[in-house]
VONUPA-950431 format. One line per 8 residues: their letters; for each residue x, y negated, z of C-alpha. Coordinates in nm, 3 decimals. Layout:
! residues N
A = X Y Z ~ ...
! end
This chain:
! residues 278
FSAVMKAS = 6.909 -16.803 14.368 ~ 6.638 -16.655 14.588 ~ 6.460 -16.503 14.289 ~ 6.786 -16.349 14.161 ~ 6.865 -16.200 14.502 ~ 6.520 -16.051 14.546 ~ 6.538 -15.898 14.198 ~ 6.880 -15.745 14.263
FYGQFVAG = 7.076 -15.692 14.590 ~ 6.806 -15.798 14.838 ~ 6.533 -15.609 14.653 ~ 6.745 -15.296 14.642 ~ 6.826 -15.279 15.011 ~ 6.562 -15.478 15.202 ~ 6.199 -15.372 15.225 ~ 6.071 -15.723 15.297
ETLDDVLG = 6.098 -16.044 15.495 ~ 5.773 -15.991 15.689 ~ 5.596 -15.690 15.837 ~ 5.331 -15.706 15.566 ~ 5.604 -15.703 15.299 ~ 5.763 -15.398 15.460 ~ 5.435 -15.209 15.486 ~ 5.355 -15.286 15.125
TKEKYKEW = 5.693 -15.150 15.014 ~ 5.647 -14.843 15.232 ~ 5.307 -14.765 15.076 ~ 5.444 -14.811 14.725 ~ 5.726 -14.563 14.790 ~ 5.482 -14.323 14.946 ~ 5.289 -14.311 14.618 ~ 5.613 -14.195 14.453
GIGAILDY = 5.666 -13.922 14.715 ~ 5.945 -14.108 14.895 ~ 5.944 -14.138 15.274 ~ 6.077 -14.432 15.476 ~ 6.281 -14.492 15.789 ~ 6.206 -14.838 15.923 ~ 6.530 -15.007 16.026 ~ 6.569 -15.362 16.160
AVEAELSR = 6.870 -15.508 15.982 ~ 6.907 -15.867 16.106 ~ 7.235 -15.958 16.272 ~ 7.338 -16.261 16.474 ~ 7.599 -16.494 16.322 ~ 7.872 -16.504 16.588 ~ 8.219 -16.657 16.575 ~ 8.527 -16.446 16.636
DQIVKSMG = 8.567 -16.607 16.982 ~ 8.208 -16.515 17.069 ~ 8.265 -16.160 16.950 ~ 8.582 -16.127 17.159 ~ 8.388 -16.252 17.461 ~ 8.115 -15.997 17.394 ~ 8.368 -15.711 17.427 ~ 8.325 -15.729 17.802
QPLSDESS = 8.675 -15.780 17.929 ~ 8.552 -15.784 18.293 ~ 8.504 -15.408 18.253 ~ 8.886 -15.371 18.243 ~ 8.897 -15.318 18.619 ~ 8.706 -14.992 18.563 ~ 8.897 -14.895 18.246 ~ 9.224 -14.795 18.408
GLDERFKA = 9.304 -14.430 18.354 ~ 9.081 -14.395 18.052 ~ 9.206 -14.242 17.726 ~ 9.341 -14.494 17.474 ~ 9.037 -14.429 17.253 ~ 8.808 -14.598 17.502 ~ 9.005 -14.911 17.592 ~ 8.924 -15.258 17.457
YTEFPDRR = 9.150 -15.391 17.183 ~ 9.116 -15.759 17.102 ~ 9.284 -15.689 16.767 ~ 8.957 -15.520 16.664 ~ 8.682 -15.743 16.806 ~ 8.461 -15.745 16.492 ~ 8.328 -15.393 16.440 ~ 8.208 -15.499 16.092
EPTPSART = 8.567 -15.521 15.972 ~ 8.672 -15.385 15.728 ~ 8.322 -15.250 15.651 ~ 8.095 -15.559 15.648 ~ 7.803 -15.354 15.513 ~ 7.782 -15.159 15.840 ~ 7.493 -15.303 16.042 ~ 7.631 -15.426 16.376
FFYEDEHK = 7.486 -15.575 16.694 ~ 7.703 -15.780 16.930 ~ 7.614 -15.838 17.292 ~ 7.492 -16.187 17.379 ~ 7.303 -16.127 17.706 ~ 7.037 -15.905 17.862 ~ 6.761 -16.136 17.738 ~ 6.871 -16.076 17.380
CDENLNVF = 6.856 -15.698 17.444 ~ 6.497 -15.743 17.559 ~ 6.422 -15.936 17.239 ~ 6.574 -15.652 17.037 ~ 6.358 -15.407 17.232 ~ 6.043 -15.593 17.125 ~ 6.154 -15.586 16.762 ~ 6.212 -15.209 16.780
LACIDASV = 5.870 -15.163 16.939 ~ 5.718 -15.349 16.644 ~ 5.914 -15.122 16.407 ~ 5.766 -14.816 16.580 ~ 5.415 -14.959 16.548 ~ 5.476 -15.035 16.181 ~ 5.604 -14.679 16.120 ~ 5.275 -14.517 16.216
SRDNDGFA = 5.151 -14.293 15.936 ~ 4.826 -14.106 15.881 ~ 5.046 -13.809 15.781 ~ 5.240 -13.820 16.109 ~ 5.570 -13.854 15.924 ~ 5.677 -14.198 16.042 ~ 6.040 -14.270 16.128 ~ 6.192 -14.569 16.312
CVKLTALG = 6.561 -14.626 16.364 ~ 6.747 -14.782 16.661 ~ 7.104 -14.880 16.743 ~ 7.190 -14.846 17.112 ~ 7.437 -15.136 17.095 ~ 7.128 -15.357 17.042 ~ 6.978 -15.243 17.371 ~ 7.276 -15.276 17.607
EPSLLRLM = 7.627 -15.406 17.645 ~ 7.859 -15.220 17.400 ~ 8.153 -15.242 17.637 ~ 7.943 -15.055 17.894 ~ 7.886 -14.777 17.638 ~ 8.262 -14.770 17.575 ~ 8.335 -14.743 17.948 ~ 8.073 -14.469 17.991
SGKIDKGK = 8.222 -14.282 17.699 ~ 8.565 -14.289 17.857 ~ 8.426 -14.157 18.185 ~ 8.232 -13.881 18.008 ~ 8.552 -13.787 17.826 ~ 8.711 -13.749 18.170 ~ 8.437 -13.508 18.277 ~ 8.230 -13.748 18.485
SEDLRASL = 7.897 -13.702 18.304 ~ 7.727 -13.547 18.611 ~ 7.788 -13.845 18.840 ~ 7.821 -14.104 18.566 ~ 7.601 -14.375 18.719 ~ 7.761 -14.338 19.062 ~ 8.108 -14.384 18.905 ~ 8.015 -14.738 18.782
LPDHQAKL = 8.038 -15.065 18.974 ~ 7.700 -15.206 19.097 ~ 7.673 -15.467 18.820 ~ 7.730 -15.205 18.555 ~ 7.486 -14.968 18.725 ~ 7.223 -15.241 18.695 ~ 7.298 -15.288 18.325 ~ 7.278 -14.913 18.270
DRLLNRME = 6.942 -14.902 18.449 ~ 6.809 -15.176 18.220 ~ 6.940 -14.990 17.914 ~ 6.770 -14.669 18.034 ~ 6.444 -14.859 18.091 ~ 6.455 -14.993 17.736 ~ 6.513 -14.644 17.597 ~ 6.224 -14.510 17.806
TLSKRAEE = 5.994 -14.782 17.674 ~ 6.084 -14.695 17.316 ~ 6.048 -14.323 17.369 ~ 5.709 -14.354 17.532 ~ 5.584 -14.577 17.252 ~ 5.716 -14.339 16.987 ~ 5.550 -14.044 17.157 ~ 5.219 -14.229 17.192
MNVRLMYD = 5.223 -14.345 16.830 ~ 5.338 -14.009 16.692 ~ 5.648 -14.168 16.537 ~ 5.990 -14.003 16.530 ~ 6.263 -14.222 16.683 ~ 6.611 -14.197 16.540 ~ 6.922 -14.328 16.722 ~ 7.204 -14.428 16.487
AEQTYFQP = 7.560 -14.308 16.528 ~ 7.817 -14.580 16.585 ~ 8.194 -14.600 16.648 ~ 8.367 -14.303 16.815 ~ 8.440 -14.501 17.132 ~ 8.064 -14.536 17.184 ~ 7.956 -14.189 17.075 ~ 8.001 -13.986 17.399
AIRWLVMN = 7.773 -14.231 17.581 ~ 7.522 -14.244 17.293 ~ 7.514 -13.865 17.281 ~ 7.465 -13.840 17.659 ~ 7.185 -14.096 17.660 ~ 6.999 -13.958 17.357 ~ 7.027 -13.595 17.466 ~ 6.867 -13.695 17.799
QMRKYNRK = 6.578 -13.848 17.604 ~ 6.549 -13.531 17.393 ~ 6.522 -13.319 17.709 ~ 6.224 -13.526 17.821 ~ 6.041 -13.607 17.499 ~ 6.118 -13.315 17.267 ~ 5.941 -13.046 17.472 ~ 5.641 -13.006 17.239
KPCIFNTY = 5.781 -13.134 16.909 ~ 6.079 -13.331 16.769 ~ 6.034 -13.694 16.871 ~ 6.384 -13.822 16.955 ~ 6.663 -13.772 16.699 ~ 7.039 -13.814 16.735 ~ 7.273 -13.887 16.445 ~ 7.586 -13.685 16.375
QCYLKATR = 7.872 -13.815 16.160 ~ 8.015 -13.532 15.955 ~ 8.335 -13.718 15.865 ~ 8.450 -13.667 16.228 ~ 8.662 -13.362 16.297 ~ 8.475 -13.293 16.623 ~ 8.123 -13.307 16.485 ~ 8.067 -12.941 16.402
DIVTQDIK = 8.158 -12.833 16.756 ~ 7.942 -13.110 16.905 ~ 7.637 -13.012 16.696 ~ 7.688 -12.647 16.796 ~ 7.701 -12.743 17.165 ~ 7.389 -12.959 17.145 ~ 7.189 -12.690 16.964 ~ 7.285 -12.443 17.239
EAKRNNFH = 7.190 -12.698 17.504 ~ 6.844 -12.743 17.344 ~ 6.786 -12.368 17.329 ~ 6.906 -12.321 17.686 ~ 6.672 -12.593 17.819 ~ 6.377 -12.523 17.592 ~ 6.346 -12.847 17.396 ~ 6.353 -12.925 17.024
FAAKLVRG = 6.693 -13.023 16.883 ~ 6.641 -13.303 16.631 ~ 6.918 -13.451 16.420 ~ 7.007 -13.674 16.127 ~ 7.330 -13.573 15.949 ~ 7.538 -13.843 15.780 ~ 7.890 -13.857 15.648 ~ 7.986 -14.180 15.831
AYMEHERR = 8.034 -14.552 15.778 ~ 8.335 -14.665 15.982 ~ 8.626 -14.472 15.837 ~ 8.864 -14.766 15.774 ~ 8.792 -14.923 16.112 ~ 8.839 -14.593 16.293 ~ 9.166 -14.515 16.122 ~ 9.316 -14.861 16.172
RARKAGYP = 9.222 -14.856 16.540 ~ 9.366 -14.506 16.590 ~ 9.697 -14.609 16.428 ~ 9.722 -14.923 16.637 ~ 9.638 -14.749 16.969 ~ 9.842 -14.437 16.893 ~ 9.576 -14.171 16.925 ~ 9.494 -13.901 16.664
DPIHDSYE = 9.284 -14.003 16.366 ~ 8.930 -13.870 16.437 ~ 8.835 -13.864 16.069 ~ 8.871 -13.560 15.842 ~ 9.184 -13.577 15.626 ~ 9.001 -13.546 15.296 ~ 8.666 -13.599 15.133 ~ 8.648 -13.222 15.069
NTEASY = 8.683 -13.150 15.441 ~ 8.404 -13.399 15.515 ~ 8.183 -13.235 15.254 ~ 8.249 -12.893 15.404 ~ 8.160 -13.026 15.747 ~ 7.844 -13.185 15.616
! end
């Protein structure tokens, strides 16, 4: 079975089981003129009950008054459904976030290239509590981005500080190793917080050259306006705007959630509209 998997599905999508395997695959592709983005793809096997617990229901005391898009819905605890191929991290505890940080640091080190074209990829939901990102997104949507930290309860401020420290650690390592660091896009109820966090890293680390990249999902109706705003922000504050453009991976999940919660579908109505946006 193992041999069949490595010769087919696993071999197609996974660069290797060990760091040496990954580096060997990377060098082989380089000979063919193909670049690589190193992406850690291991996920924890959690039960549905564990996933529901990871949604952070204690944040509900701060969630009152937020738009329906940013509230927790226990009907949709597993963000992999109905797209199991979408790589997903679920919150276990802060120690696990620190473990993920060390893995991402190793990915940055492994992405170093003599041609200075290395890329490493990170998901912010691996570095902090996703429900905190959802809460932050709701507050940003309400116009509280300037005093965002102060608007959180002390426990959540502490978790945000730890998340920021992890991001700083990664950015410093990427800058030192001359590796470009790419933050993945995730579900729409996380995106305002991800955008806010990553743009702050761009302001600091993209002064001389592109180091920190954000990802923009072109299947979202709002993306073109958001990209335009962020480009203007970079020009206004004299830092390099760096982006990865993708179509998007969570269409079914996003649409089901929007129907259930009664807010407008954030996804373009047709493939043609998505292509035009892209």
